C-alpha positions in Angstrom: 4.4 12.4 49.2 5.9 9.0 48.7 9.0 8.9 46.6 7.3 6.7 44.1 4.6 9.4 43.6 7.3 12.0 43.1 8.8 9.8 40.4 5.5 9.4 38.6 4.7 13.1 39.0 8.1 14.0 37.5 7.6 11.5 34.7 4.2 13.1 33.9 5.7 16.6 33.9 8.7 15.7 31.8 6.5 13.8 29.3 4.2 16.8 29.1 7.2 19.0 28.1 8.1 16.7 25.3 4.6 16.7 23.7 4.9 19.3 20.9 1.8 18.3 18.9 -0.7 19.7 21.3 -1.5 16.3 22.8 -2.6 16.3 26.4 -0.5 14.2 28.8 -2.0 11.8 31.1 -2.3 13.5 34.5 -3.7 10.6 36.4 -0.7 9.6 38.4 -2.4 6.4 39.5 -1.9 5.2 35.9 1.9 5.6 36.1 4.2 2.9 37.5 7.2 4.0 39.5 9.6 1.7 37.7 8.3 2.8 34.3 8.8 6.3 35.5 12.4 5.5 36.4 13.0 4.0 33.0 11.6 7.1 31.3 13.5 9.5 33.6 16.8 7.7 33.1 16.4 8.0 29.3 15.1 11.6 29.6 18.1 12.8 31.6 20.5 10.9 29.4 19.0 12.5 26.2 19.2 15.9 27.9 22.8 15.2 29.0 23.8 14.3 25.5 22.3 17.5 24.2 23.9 19.6 27.0 27.3 18.0 26.4 27.0 18.7 22.6 27.5 15.0 21.9 26.7 13.6 18.4 25.3 10.1 18.8 24.7 9.7 15.0 28.4 10.6 14.3 29.6 8.4 17.1 27.5 5.5 15.8 29.6 5.6 12.7 33.0 6.7 14.1 33.1 5.7 17.8 30.5 3.1 18.3 31.7 2.2 21.8 30.6 5.7 23.0 27.0 4.5 22.7 27.6 2.0 25.4 28.9 4.9 27.6 25.5 6.5 27.2 23.9 3.2 28.1 26.0 2.9 31.2 25.2 6.5 32.2 21.5 5.8 31.8 21.8 2.7 33.9 23.6 4.5 36.6 20.9 7.2 36.6 18.3 4.4 36.8 20.0 2.8 39.8 20.0 6.2 41.6 16.4 7.0 40.6 15.3 3.6 41.9 17.4 3.3 45.1 14.9 5.1 47.3 12.1 2.8 46.1 13.5 0.0 48.4 11.9 1.9 51.3 8.5 1.3 49.6 9.4 -2.4 48.9 9.7 -1.8 45.1 12.5 -3.7 43.5 13.9 -2.7 40.1 14.8 -5.2 37.5 18.1 -4.1 36.0 17.9 -6.7 33.2 14.6 -5.3 32.0 15.8 -1.7 32.5 18.8 -2.3 30.3 16.6 -3.4 27.4 14.0 -0.7 27.9 16.6 2.0 28.2 18.6 0.8 25.1 15.5 0.6 23.0 14.5 4.1 24.1 17.9 5.7 23.6 18.8 3.9 20.4 15.5 3.4 18.7 15.9 2.2 15.2 19.2 0.5 15.6 19.5 -3.1 14.5 19.0 -5.7 17.2 22.6 -6.9 16.9 23.9 -3.4 17.6 21.4 -3.0 20.6 22.7 -6.3 22.1 26.3 -5.0 21.8 25.4 -1.7 23.3 23.5 -3.4 26.2 26.4 -5.8 27.0 29.1 -3.2 26.8 27.1 -0.7 28.7 26.4 -3.1 31.4 30.0 -4.0 31.7 30.9 -0.3 32.1 28.0 0.1 34.6 29.4 -2.7 36.7 33.0 -1.4 36.4 31.9 2.1 37.6 29.6 0.6 40.3 32.3 -1.6 41.7 35.3 0.7 41.3 36.9 1.8 44.5 39.1 4.5 42.9 38.2 7.9 44.4 37.2 9.5 41.1 34.7 6.8 40.5 33.3 7.0 44.0 33.0 10.8 43.6 31.3 10.4 40.2 28.7 8.0 41.6 28.1 10.3 44.6 27.7 13.3 42.3 25.2 11.5 40.0 23.3 10.2 43.0 23.0 13.7 44.4 22.0 15.0 41.0 19.2 12.6 40.5 17.8 13.4 44.0 18.2 17.1 43.2 16.3 16.6 39.9 13.4 14.8 41.6 13.2 17.5 44.2 13.5 20.4 41.8 10.8 18.9 39.5 8.3 18.0 42.2 8.7 20.4 45.1 7.5 24.0 44.8 9.9 25.0 47.6 13.0 23.7 45.9 15.7 26.3 45.6 16.3 25.3 42.0 14.2 24.4 39.0 14.7 21.2 37.1 15.8 23.4 34.1 18.7 24.6 36.3 19.6 21.1 37.3 19.4 19.4 33.8 22.7 20.9 32.4 24.7 19.4 35.2 23.7 15.9 33.8 25.6 17.0 30.7 28.7 17.9 32.7 28.7 14.5 34.4 28.2 12.8 31.0 31.1 14.7 29.6 33.3 13.5 32.5 32.2 9.9 31.8 32.8 10.2 28.1 36.3 11.7 28.7 37.1 8.9 31.1 36.3 6.2 28.5 37.9 8.1 25.6 41.1 8.2 27.5 41.0 4.5 28.4 
């Protein structure tokens, strides 16, 4: 199975889990796009990470607004790692479009001015983390990269030693590390 098909399958599976109104998910994987799937999965794992880390975005929106840009940066990093293998299939992600799609997904309902601020600050953090040569940042990137791959495998391979439910809480641990790094800064 091509990596792009794994992404779309995982997208369909995760989407099916979120439907609580009895609606049937679309199971025709040909109607899914790999980049749309990467947008969805980046937001999905970030939502799950926020929950697993017991973060309170509504509280932070009022009392520590900059933390929302940390979530945005985290989602962008996840997007980068979800999409990196797509290069082998000649699929090129658009990070500018991804920023907007992810922000609108994570922060639905916020005013446009706040979304712009979150997107800009999140992208600056994303670049900082992506370009940093400090060992702890390199280790963080490596861990998130391995985790996204593990999540794709766990969610799409019946022979995986772990289920995606076992992998998801680790996203929360990494998000906690990232939040702590920016709270200390």
